[in-house]
N, C-alpha and C positions, 0 to 999 in steps of 0.2 A: 692501291689500298693506302689509307692514311696511317701514319704511325700513331702510336699511343700519345706521343708528345704533342702531335698536331690535332688529335681528335678531342682534346679537351678545350673547353672555353678558356679564353684568356682571363687570368685572375683580375679582379678589380684593383684599380690603383689604390694604394694606401693613402689615406688623408694626411694632411700635414700634421705634425705633432702639436698638440694643444688646441686644434681646431675642432669644435664640436661637430659630430657627424651630421646632425639634423639642424644646425644653426640657421640655415637659409629658410626653414619652415616656420620660423618665428616671425610673424607679420609685423609691420610698422606700427599698428595700433598697440600691441603688447609691448613693443620696444619703448614706445612713448610712455606708457603706463609705468614701466620699470624705471625709466629715466625721471619721470615725475616723482615717483617715491623716493629715489635717491637724492634728487635735488632738494626735495622737501625736507629730508632728514639732515642733509649736510650743507646745503647751500651750494651756489654755483661754484665758487673758487675751490671748495674742498672736494668736489666731485669730479672724477676723471671719466673720460669715455671708456677706457679699459675696464674700470670698476663696473660701469653700467653694463657693458658687454659681458663681463664675467657673471654678473647677477642674472642676466638674461639667458645665459648659456649659449652665447654666440661669439663669433670672432669680432674684434673691434672693426674690422674691415667692412663688416656687413652694416654697422651703423654709419660708417663713413660713406658707404654706397647709398643708403637711404636718405641721409641727412646732411652729409658733408661735415662742417665743423662742429665743435662743441657748442659754440654760440648759436649756430643754426638749429642744432638739436634742441637747445633750451627754448628758442623761438617756436619750434615745432610743438613742444609741450604746451606752450601757452595757446597756441592756435587749437590743439586738440581740446583743451579745457573750454575755450570759447565756443567751439562747436557743441560740446556737451551741454554748455549753459544756455545756449540759444533758445531751446524750447521753454526753459524756465523764465527767460527774460520775455519772451513772447507771451506766455501765460500771465505774467505780471503786468505787462503793458495793456493786456485785454481788460484787466480789472477796472481800469479807469472808466471804461464805457459800460460797465456792468450795472445791473439794477440794485446792487448791494449798496448799503450805507457806507459812508466814509470810513468808519472804524472797522467795519466788517471787511472792507477792501484790504485794509492793512493786515487784518489778522489772517485772511486768506493768502495774502502775499507771503507772510511768515510761514505759513504751512507749507506753501511750495518751496520756499527757500530750505526749510528744515528737512523736507523730503530729499532734496538734492544733496545737502551736506551729509546726511546719513547714508545716502547711496555711495558717495565717494568722499569719505572723511579726509583722505590725504590731500585733496585739493585745498582744504582750509590751511593745512600745514604747509603745503607748497606756497600758498600766498603769504602766510606769515613770514616765512623765510625770504621769499622773493621781494617782499615790500622793503627790504634793507638794500636792494640793488640800486645802482645809480646809472645815469646816462641812458643809453639805448634801451637796456633791459627794463629799467624802471618805466620808461616812456611807453614801452610795449605793453607792460603790465597794466598800466592806467588805461590805455586806449582800447585794449582788446578785452580786458576783464573787469575793470572797475566802472569806467564811464558808461558802458552800455547799460549796466544794471542800475547804476546811480540815475540815469536818465528816465528809468521807468519807475523806480521805487521812491525816489524823493518827492515827485509830485503827488503820490498818494499820501505820504506823510504830511506834506504841506497842506493838502486839501483837508485832511482830518484836523489839523491844527487850526486852520481858518474857521471851520465851522463849529469848533469847540468839542469834537468828538474825542480828540486827544490833546493833552497839554504839551505842545511842541514849542520848546524854546528856540531850537534851531534845527531845521529838518536835515541839514548836512551832518551835524553832530550826531543826531539820533540814527541817521543811516549808519554811519561807521561804528557806533556803539553796538547797534543791534548785529550787524554783519559780523564784526570781529568777535563779539561776545559769543554769538552762536557758534560760528565756525571753529573758534579756538576751544570752546568747551567740548565740542565733539572730537576735534582733532587730537586733543590732550586727554582723551577719556582714560588713558592708561595712568595719568596722574591722578585724576579724580578717584580712580579705582583704589588708590591707597586709603582713601577716606570713606568711600561708599561703594556698595555693591551694584549701583545702578548700571554702570557701563556693561556689566555682564548680562543685563536684562534689556536687550536692545529696544524692544517694543515699549517697555515702560520708560526707558531712558528717553526715548523720542517724545513720549507724551509729556514727561516732566520738563524737558527743554522747551517745548512749545508753550506749555502753560506758564513757565517762569518768564519766557519772553512776552507773552501776552500781559502777565502781571506788571512787567517793566513799564508797559504803555500807561498804566494807571487805570 
Protein backbone atom coordinates (compact mmCIF):
# COMPACT_ATOMS: atom_id res chain seq x y z
CA UNK A 1 0.00 0.00 0.00
CA UNK A 2 1.34 3.38 -0.96
CA UNK A 3 1.85 5.94 1.76
CA UNK A 4 0.03 9.26 1.68
CA UNK A 5 3.31 10.95 0.83
CA UNK A 6 3.80 8.85 -2.30
CA UNK A 7 0.18 8.75 -3.43
CA UNK A 8 0.09 12.48 -4.22
CA UNK A 9 1.30 13.76 -7.56
CA UNK A 10 4.60 15.59 -7.54
CA UNK A 11 4.01 19.36 -7.30
CA UNK A 12 4.90 21.36 -10.40
CA UNK A 13 8.23 23.14 -10.25
CA UNK A 14 8.02 26.79 -9.40
CA UNK A 15 8.90 29.13 -12.24
CA UNK A 16 11.90 31.39 -11.91
CA UNK A 17 11.28 34.68 -10.17
CA UNK A 18 10.28 37.42 -12.63
CA UNK A 19 9.64 35.06 -15.54
CA UNK A 20 6.04 35.26 -16.88
CA UNK A 21 4.19 31.97 -16.57
CA UNK A 22 2.81 32.13 -20.11
CA UNK A 23 5.57 34.08 -21.85
CA UNK A 24 6.28 31.32 -24.32
CA UNK A 25 2.70 31.54 -25.61
CA UNK A 26 3.39 34.99 -27.08
CA UNK A 27 4.16 34.38 -30.74
CA UNK A 28 6.91 35.98 -32.84
CA UNK A 29 4.41 38.15 -34.76
CA UNK A 30 3.10 39.75 -31.55
CA UNK A 31 6.64 40.23 -30.25
CA UNK A 32 7.61 42.00 -33.47
CA UNK A 33 4.58 44.28 -33.26
CA UNK A 34 5.51 45.26 -29.71
CA UNK A 35 9.12 45.81 -30.76
CA UNK A 36 7.97 47.92 -33.71
CA UNK A 37 5.88 50.09 -31.43
CA UNK A 38 8.73 50.68 -28.98
CA UNK A 39 11.34 51.29 -31.67
CA UNK A 40 8.89 53.74 -33.27
CA UNK A 41 8.40 55.69 -30.05
CA UNK A 42 11.98 55.71 -28.77
CA UNK A 43 14.28 54.89 -31.64
CA UNK A 44 16.81 52.08 -31.85
CA UNK A 45 19.43 53.31 -29.39
CA UNK A 46 16.98 54.28 -26.64
CA UNK A 47 15.09 50.96 -26.76
CA UNK A 48 16.39 47.89 -24.94
CA UNK A 49 15.48 44.26 -25.51
CA UNK A 50 14.56 43.98 -21.81
CA UNK A 51 12.07 46.84 -22.19
CA UNK A 52 10.48 45.18 -25.22
CA UNK A 53 10.29 41.90 -23.30
CA UNK A 54 8.71 43.62 -20.30
CA UNK A 55 6.14 45.34 -22.52
CA UNK A 56 5.36 41.98 -24.15
CA UNK A 57 5.05 40.16 -20.83
CA UNK A 58 7.84 37.71 -21.61
CA UNK A 59 11.37 36.95 -20.50
CA UNK A 60 14.12 38.62 -22.52
CA UNK A 61 15.48 35.12 -23.21
CA UNK A 62 12.44 34.43 -25.39
CA UNK A 63 13.30 37.37 -27.65
CA UNK A 64 16.89 36.17 -27.84
CA UNK A 65 15.63 32.68 -28.71
CA UNK A 66 13.45 33.93 -31.57
CA UNK A 67 15.59 36.76 -32.95
CA UNK A 68 19.07 36.69 -31.45
CA UNK A 69 20.57 40.17 -31.08
CA UNK A 70 18.83 43.53 -30.80
CA UNK A 71 19.98 44.44 -34.31
CA UNK A 72 18.54 41.18 -35.66
CA UNK A 73 15.27 41.99 -33.87
CA UNK A 74 15.15 45.43 -35.53
CA UNK A 75 15.84 43.83 -38.91
CA UNK A 76 13.04 41.32 -38.27
CA UNK A 77 10.66 44.23 -37.59
CA UNK A 78 11.59 45.71 -40.99
CA UNK A 79 10.99 42.34 -42.66
CA UNK A 80 7.58 42.04 -40.98
CA UNK A 81 6.60 45.49 -42.27
CA UNK A 82 7.86 44.54 -45.75
CA UNK A 83 5.67 41.42 -45.72
CA UNK A 84 2.63 43.43 -44.64
CA UNK A 85 3.31 46.02 -47.35
CA UNK A 86 3.70 43.46 -50.15
CA UNK A 87 -0.03 43.26 -51.07
CA UNK A 88 -0.25 47.08 -51.15
CA UNK A 89 2.78 47.26 -53.44
CA UNK A 90 1.40 44.56 -55.72
CA UNK A 91 -1.97 46.33 -55.97
CA UNK A 92 -0.22 49.62 -56.79
CA UNK A 93 1.95 47.98 -59.43
CA UNK A 94 -1.15 46.49 -61.09
CA UNK A 95 -2.65 49.96 -61.54
CA UNK A 96 -0.20 50.82 -64.31
CA UNK A 97 -1.78 48.17 -66.52
CA UNK A 98 -5.33 49.04 -65.50
CA UNK A 99 -7.89 50.73 -67.81
CA UNK A 100 -8.06 53.81 -65.57
CA UNK A 101 -6.78 57.19 -66.67
CA UNK A 102 -3.40 58.45 -65.44
CA UNK A 103 -4.84 60.66 -62.71
CA UNK A 104 -7.30 58.05 -61.49
CA UNK A 105 -4.47 55.53 -61.18
CA UNK A 106 -2.68 57.90 -58.82
CA UNK A 107 -5.88 58.57 -56.88
CA UNK A 108 -6.52 54.85 -56.45
CA UNK A 109 -2.92 54.31 -55.40
CA UNK A 110 -3.38 56.91 -52.66
CA UNK A 111 -6.58 55.22 -51.50
CA UNK A 112 -4.69 51.94 -51.19
CA UNK A 113 -1.85 53.61 -49.30
CA UNK A 114 -4.15 55.49 -46.92
CA UNK A 115 -6.05 52.29 -46.13
CA UNK A 116 -2.75 50.67 -45.14
CA UNK A 117 -1.59 53.63 -43.06
CA UNK A 118 -4.84 53.72 -41.10
CA UNK A 119 -4.73 49.96 -40.55
CA UNK A 120 -1.24 50.16 -39.03
CA UNK A 121 -0.48 53.78 -38.07
CA UNK A 122 2.61 52.94 -36.01
CA UNK A 123 4.39 51.89 -39.22
CA UNK A 124 4.54 55.56 -40.22
CA UNK A 125 5.92 56.46 -36.81
CA UNK A 126 8.48 53.64 -37.03
CA UNK A 127 9.59 54.87 -40.43
CA UNK A 128 9.87 58.49 -39.26
CA UNK A 129 12.13 57.39 -36.40
CA UNK A 130 14.09 54.80 -38.38
CA UNK A 131 14.82 57.26 -41.20
CA UNK A 132 17.41 58.88 -38.90
CA UNK A 133 19.41 55.64 -38.76
CA UNK A 134 22.77 55.26 -40.47
CA UNK A 135 24.77 52.44 -41.99
CA UNK A 136 23.28 48.96 -42.23
CA UNK A 137 19.93 49.86 -40.68
CA UNK A 138 19.41 52.80 -43.02
CA UNK A 139 20.34 50.66 -46.01
CA UNK A 140 17.92 47.94 -44.96
CA UNK A 141 15.14 50.49 -44.48
CA UNK A 142 15.67 51.85 -48.00
CA UNK A 143 15.97 48.50 -49.75
CA UNK A 144 13.14 46.66 -47.99
CA UNK A 145 10.60 49.43 -47.33
CA UNK A 146 11.22 52.49 -49.51
CA UNK A 147 12.60 51.27 -52.82
CA UNK A 148 9.92 48.60 -53.54
CA UNK A 149 7.12 51.15 -53.13
CA UNK A 150 9.05 53.91 -54.88
CA UNK A 151 9.50 51.53 -57.83
CA UNK A 152 5.73 51.17 -58.37
CA UNK A 153 4.33 54.57 -57.36
CA UNK A 154 6.80 56.99 -58.97
CA UNK A 155 6.03 55.70 -62.51
CA UNK A 156 2.33 56.43 -61.89
CA UNK A 157 3.17 59.97 -60.81
CA UNK A 158 5.53 60.45 -63.76
CA UNK A 159 2.96 59.11 -66.25
CA UNK A 160 0.33 61.50 -64.90
CA UNK A 161 2.76 64.39 -65.20
CA UNK A 162 3.77 63.57 -68.76
CA UNK A 163 0.20 63.50 -70.06
CA UNK A 164 -0.78 66.64 -68.16
CA UNK A 165 -3.19 64.85 -65.78
CA UNK A 166 -1.15 66.22 -62.85
CA UNK A 167 1.31 69.07 -62.47
CA UNK A 168 4.41 67.11 -61.49
CA UNK A 169 7.58 69.16 -61.11
CA UNK A 170 9.56 66.17 -59.85
CA UNK A 171 8.01 62.73 -59.32
CA UNK A 172 10.55 61.77 -56.65
CA UNK A 173 9.86 64.87 -54.57
CA UNK A 174 6.11 64.38 -54.94
CA UNK A 175 6.48 60.74 -53.85
CA UNK A 176 8.19 61.68 -50.59
CA UNK A 177 5.90 64.63 -49.89
CA UNK A 178 2.80 62.49 -50.29
CA UNK A 179 4.08 59.45 -48.40
CA UNK A 180 5.59 61.37 -45.50
CA UNK A 181 2.73 63.84 -45.31
CA UNK A 182 0.08 61.13 -45.15
CA UNK A 183 1.89 58.70 -42.85
CA UNK A 184 2.98 61.36 -40.36
CA UNK A 185 -0.44 63.02 -40.30
CA UNK A 186 -1.95 59.68 -39.28
CA UNK A 187 0.89 58.58 -36.97
CA UNK A 188 0.79 61.91 -35.13
CA UNK A 189 -2.98 61.97 -34.84
CA UNK A 190 -2.59 62.52 -31.10
CA UNK A 191 -0.94 65.88 -31.89
CA UNK A 192 -3.66 66.90 -34.35
CA UNK A 193 -6.18 65.95 -31.67
CA UNK A 194 -5.05 69.00 -29.66
CA UNK A 195 -6.50 71.18 -32.41
CA UNK A 196 -9.17 68.99 -34.01
CA UNK A 197 -11.64 66.26 -33.04
CA UNK A 198 -11.05 64.45 -36.36
CA UNK A 199 -8.66 61.77 -35.02
CA UNK A 200 -11.45 60.59 -32.70
CA UNK A 201 -13.72 60.00 -35.71
CA UNK A 202 -11.64 57.49 -37.66
CA UNK A 203 -13.91 57.02 -40.68
CA UNK A 204 -14.28 60.78 -41.19
CA UNK A 205 -10.59 61.35 -40.48
CA UNK A 206 -9.68 58.83 -43.16
CA UNK A 207 -11.96 60.52 -45.72
CA UNK A 208 -10.52 63.95 -44.94
CA UNK A 209 -6.92 62.71 -45.24
CA UNK A 210 -7.71 61.17 -48.64
CA UNK A 211 -9.52 64.25 -49.92
CA UNK A 212 -6.73 66.52 -48.72
CA UNK A 213 -4.11 64.36 -50.43
CA UNK A 214 -6.09 64.41 -53.66
CA UNK A 215 -6.45 68.19 -53.44
CA UNK A 216 -2.67 68.44 -53.07
CA UNK A 217 -2.42 66.91 -56.52
CA UNK A 218 -4.22 69.93 -58.00
